[in-house]
N, C-alpha and C positions, 0 to 999 in steps of 0.2 A: 339583372339577374345575378344572383349571388353564387359563388362557387363553394362547394363543400370542401373545407380544408382537410378533411380526412382525419385519421387518428392523430393525436398529438405526437410530435417527433420526440423520441427518447433521447435524452442527452447521452453523450459518449460516456463510457465507464470512466471512473476516476483514475483507474490504473490499468495498464496492460499486463501487470504482474498477476501472479496466482494468489488467490485468496487464502490466507493462513488462518485467521480467526476473526471474531468480533469482540470488541472490548467496550465496556461501559466506563466513561470517564467524564467528569464534570457535567453530569446530567444528559449526556449524549451517547449514542452508540457509534463506535468507530470501526469500520472495516479495515483490517490490516492485510496488506498485500506484500508479497516478496517480489521485488523488481531486480532482475539481473542486469549487470552492467558488463558490456564487452570490454576486454582489455586486449587489443591486438598484440601487445608485447608479451602477454602471458595467456595464450588461448587454452592452456591446460588447467587454468584456475577459474572457478566460478565465484565472482564477486557480486555481492548483492546489498541492497538497502531495504528498509521497511518503509512503506507508504501507508499513512493513516488518513482515511477519508471518512468524515462524518456521514452517517447514513442519511442525514437530512441536509446535505450539502446545499448551501444557499448560493444564489446567483452571485458570481464574482469571487466566491470563496474557493481557495485552492487547497488541495490535500497537503498535509505536512509530511515531509520526508526526512529520514535520518541521513547521515553520511553513510558511506560504505562501512558496514559493521559485520558483514558475514563474508568470509573467504574460505572456500572449501574446494576439494578436488573433484567433486561431482555435483550435479544438480540435486540428486537425491539427498546428499549430505547437507547441501545448503538449505533445502526445504526442511529437513529434520532439525537443523539448528534453529531455523525460524520458529518451528512448532515447539521447540523445547523451552522457549521463553515463558516464564510464569506471568500471571496477570500483573503483579506489581512491577515486574521488570518492563513489560510493555507500557504500562502507565508512565513509568519514568522516562522511557524513550520518547513517548508521545509528548510528555511535558517538555522535554529538551528540544523537540522539533517545532513546537508551537511558537509563533512570533511573540 
C-alpha cells in the first residue's frame, strides 16, 4: 500500500527580509530583499544589507548578499533608501555580491 505524499513541500523563502523589487540581470530575474541586522551596541540605528535571490533558485544555490550598506535612524528610512536605488545601481551591487 502506497502512501499519498500530499502536496509538494514549499521550500523556505530565500530571505526573511522585506521584498524591495525584482531585477533582471544576466538573463535571470532576481528578487531583492532588505535584511535588517541588529547591533546591540547601537539599538537606535537600523543597519541593513540587500539580499539578491534568483527567482529560479537552483538546488544548492545560495542568494547573494551585500555587506551592510544601509544605515538609517528608522525602519521606514532604511526601506526608503533601499527603494531609492536605481536599476543600474542594483545591478552593480548584485555583480559585486556574486561569487
